[in-house]
N, C-alpha and C positions, 0 to 999 in steps of 0.2 A: 081602284082608279089608277091609271098610269099617268106618266108625265104629260103625254099628249092631251089627255082629257083635262088635266089641270090647266094647262096652257090654253086650251080651247075655251074653257069657262072664263078665264081671265080676259081673253080677247073679246068674248061676247060682251063683257061688262064695259069695255073701253072702246073697242073698235080696232081693227087691224091697221087702218091707215094712221090713226093717232099713235099707236104703239110704234109702228114702223118709222114715222116721222121723228118721234122722240128718241128712238134708239139709233136712228141714222141707217136703217136697213130697208130693204124693199118689203112691200106688203106681201109679196109672194113668198118671201122667206118666212114671214110670220105665219102664213098659212101652212107652209111645210112643217113648221114646228108643231102644228096641231094635227098633223097627218100621221096616224099610226103606221101607215104603210112604209114610211121612210125608215129604212133599216139603220139603227144606231151604229152598227159596225161599218156602214157604208160611207162614213165621213160626215153625215149631216145629222149630228146629234143636237137636240134642242138644248136650250140653256139649263134646264133642270137636270137633264141627263149628264151634261158636262160638269155641273156642280157635284152631282152624286159621284161621278167618276173621280173628280179631284179629291173628294173626301175619302173615297175608297182607296185611292192610291197613297194619299198622305196619312190617313188615319187621324188627321188633326181636327179635333172637335171644335176648335175655334171657328171653323168655317160655318158649322151648323149653329153655334152659339151666336155668331154675328148675324146670321139670317133671322134667328129667333128674336134677337134684340131689335132688329129693324122692323119686325112685325109686332113689337110690343110685348114679347114674351121672353122666356128663359128656357134654355135646353137643359134637361136632366136625363141622363142615360138610364134606361130601364135596367134593373139588375138582372144578372143571369138567373134563370129559374133553377132552383135547387130542390124542387118539390120531390119528395120521395113517398113511397107507399107508406101509409100510416100517418100521413100529414095530419097534425092536430090543429083544428081551426081555432080553438079557444086560446092556446098560447100565442098563436100568430095575431089574433085579434087584440090580445092584451099588449103585445109589442107595439102595435099601431096606436092603441090608446095611450100607452106610455110615451111614445114619441110625440103624440099630439100634446100631451101634458108638458113635455119638455119645450115644445115650440111656444105654448102659451106662457110658460115660465120665462122664457127668453124675451118674449114681447113685453110682458109685465115688468120685468126687471129693467129693460131698456127704456121703457116709457115712464118709469117712476119719477124721473126728474124733468119730465115734459120736453126731453130732448133725446134724440137717438144719434149716437156717435157712429162714425164709420165702422169701428170695430164691433159695436153692438149690431149694426146692420148686417155685417158679415156673419156674425153668430146667428142671427135670426134667419138669414138666407141658408146657412148650413143646416139648421134644424128643420126648416121648411123642405129643403131638398131631401133630407133623410126621410121625412114623413112621406113625401111623394114616392120615393124609392120603395119603402116598406109596403105602402099601399099598392103600388103597381105589382110588386112581387106577389102580394096576396091575391090580387085579381088574376094574375097569370096562373097561379096555382089552381 
């Protein structure tokens, strides 16, 4: 699915006029953002393409992180695939299980006093992100 399709689906949910009114732009511009025929290099890039370009130019993951948080999520970059011939499934699976155990240990330790401090929260977040990375790498392999 490309950016135009995503915007088209969003516009269907709310309506072009409501979006245009809220954003202070014309409804025709909203429809242009949904049109695949508009060449991004022709100067009429839709907002998603502009954000993607800003990220690509800057390489600043805070842009993606901010969007993820606005959507109620958290961005974690997928690890580079290092899969080689002879990849062993069992050791990789054990690594994931161990990381999951580390996450559960961090949660258990943090919750032992019925309160989770900022530092404990950061540690849990770190363990959780590591588990997601390992699992995503496994899935890619």
